[in-house]
C-alpha positions as CSV (number, residue, x, y, z in Angstrom):
1,X,86.4,69.7,97.7
2,X,84.8,66.7,99.4
3,X,88.1,65.5,100.9
4,X,88.9,69.1,102.2
5,X,85.3,69.3,103.6
6,X,85.9,65.9,105.4
7,X,89.2,66.9,106.8
8,X,87.9,70.0,108.2
9,X,84.9,68.2,110.0
10,X,87.5,65.9,111.6
11,X,89.4,68.8,113.1
12,X,86.4,69.5,115.1
13,X,86.2,67.8,118.5
14,X,82.6,66.2,118.6
15,X,80.3,67.9,121.0
16,X,79.9,65.8,124.0
17,X,78.2,68.0,126.3
18,X,81.3,69.5,128.0
19,X,82.8,71.4,125.1
20,X,79.9,73.6,123.7
21,X,82.0,76.7,123.7
22,X,84.9,75.5,121.6
23,X,82.6,73.2,119.5
24,X,80.4,76.1,118.5
25,X,83.3,78.5,117.7
26,X,84.8,75.8,115.5
27,X,81.9,74.9,113.8
28,X,80.9,78.5,113.1
29,X,84.3,79.0,111.6
30,X,84.0,76.1,109.4
31,X,80.4,77.3,108.2
32,X,81.9,80.8,107.6
33,X,84.8,79.3,105.4
34,X,82.2,77.5,103.4
35,X,79.9,80.5,103.0
36,X,77.3,78.6,105.1
37,X,77.1,80.7,108.3
38,X,74.1,82.6,107.1
39,X,72.1,79.4,107.0
40,X,72.3,79.2,110.9
41,X,72.8,82.8,111.9
42,X,70.4,84.5,109.6
43,X,68.5,82.1,107.5
44,X,66.2,83.7,104.8
45,X,62.5,83.1,104.9
46,X,62.0,80.9,101.8
47,X,58.4,80.5,102.7
48,X,57.7,83.9,101.2
49,X,59.1,83.0,98.0
50,X,57.0,81.8,95.0
51,X,57.8,78.3,94.1
52,X,56.6,78.9,90.4
53,X,58.9,81.9,89.8
54,X,62.2,80.6,88.3
55,X,64.3,83.1,90.2
56,X,62.5,82.2,93.7
57,X,62.6,78.5,92.9
58,X,66.4,78.8,92.4
59,X,66.7,80.5,95.7
60,X,64.6,78.0,97.3
61,X,66.7,75.2,95.9
62,X,70.0,76.9,96.7
63,X,68.8,77.5,100.4
64,X,67.5,73.9,100.9
65,X,71.1,72.7,99.4
66,X,72.9,74.7,101.9
67,X,70.5,73.8,104.8
68,X,71.3,70.1,104.1
69,X,75.2,70.9,104.1
70,X,74.9,72.6,107.4
71,X,72.8,70.0,108.8
72,X,75.3,67.3,107.8
73,X,78.2,69.4,109.3
74,X,76.3,69.8,112.6
75,X,75.2,66.2,112.9
76,X,78.8,64.9,112.0
77,X,80.3,66.8,114.6
78,X,78.0,65.6,117.5
79,X,78.9,62.6,119.6
80,X,76.6,59.8,119.2
81,X,74.8,60.8,122.7
82,X,74.1,64.2,121.5
83,X,72.4,63.3,118.4
84,X,69.1,62.7,120.1
85,X,68.7,66.5,120.7
86,X,68.5,67.2,116.8
87,X,67.0,63.9,115.7
88,X,64.3,64.6,113.1
89,X,65.0,68.4,112.8
90,X,64.9,69.7,109.3
91,X,66.1,73.2,109.7
92,X,69.8,73.8,110.5
93,X,69.3,77.0,112.4
94,X,66.7,75.3,114.6
95,X,69.5,72.5,115.2
96,X,71.8,75.1,116.3
97,X,69.3,77.1,118.5
98,X,68.5,73.7,120.2
99,X,72.1,72.9,121.1
100,X,72.6,76.5,122.1
101,X,69.7,76.4,124.6
102,X,70.9,73.2,126.0
103,X,74.4,74.2,126.7
104,X,74.5,78.0,127.1
105,X,72.6,78.8,130.5
106,X,71.2,82.1,129.9
107,X,69.7,83.1,133.2
108,X,70.6,86.0,135.4
109,X,72.0,83.6,137.8
110,X,74.3,82.0,135.4
111,X,75.5,85.4,134.4
112,X,76.3,86.2,138.0
113,X,77.9,82.9,138.6
114,X,80.2,83.4,135.5
115,X,81.1,86.9,136.6
116,X,82.0,85.9,140.0
117,X,84.0,82.8,138.7
118,X,86.0,85.2,136.4
119,X,86.5,87.9,139.1
120,X,87.2,85.5,142.1
121,X,89.8,83.3,140.2
122,X,93.3,83.5,141.8
123,X,96.4,82.0,141.2
124,X,97.4,80.2,144.3
125,X,101.1,80.5,145.7
126,X,103.0,77.8,144.1
127,X,100.0,76.9,141.5
128,X,100.4,76.1,137.8
129,X,100.4,79.3,135.8
130,X,99.4,77.6,132.7
131,X,96.3,75.9,134.2
132,X,95.3,79.2,135.7
133,X,95.5,81.0,132.3
134,X,93.7,78.0,130.7
135,X,90.9,78.4,133.1
136,X,90.7,82.2,132.8
137,X,90.5,81.7,129.0
138,X,87.7,79.3,129.3
139,X,85.7,81.3,131.6
140,X,86.3,84.3,129.4
141,X,85.0,82.1,126.4
142,X,81.9,81.2,128.3
143,X,81.3,85.1,129.0
144,X,81.9,85.9,125.4
145,X,79.2,83.2,124.4
146,X,76.7,84.8,126.4
147,X,77.9,88.1,125.3
148,X,78.7,89.4,128.7
149,X,81.8,91.3,127.9
150,X,82.3,94.3,130.0
151,X,83.1,97.7,128.4
152,X,86.2,99.4,129.7
């Protein structure tokens, strides 16, 4: 199990400041595979649990264990330069949100910029079709990250 986890982590390109969309997608898939996505996406409020109650005590311990696992996965998939953003943070969900705030521009201007970029993209005569398709896919990923997909 530990070897499989290590192999899975090594398949994710480290977040270096230019690849947030692909990093977040791959990292979320790894967390889902391991049943840990809720620690980041919808963490339970363990502060409302009674640590003296055995059932609550177990739930708190389970959450703390899973939170530590997710913190390790996030930290191990960051480049050295990106670690400064989450250093000292104990909550995996908070780490995820910090990184998202840094790399996902969520202003109206950013939305307009990405939308224009997508709709103005043209393949130049004699241009490289594969490079154009890759550009379109990257832009679409950025729009999806911001949940800006247009209905039909």
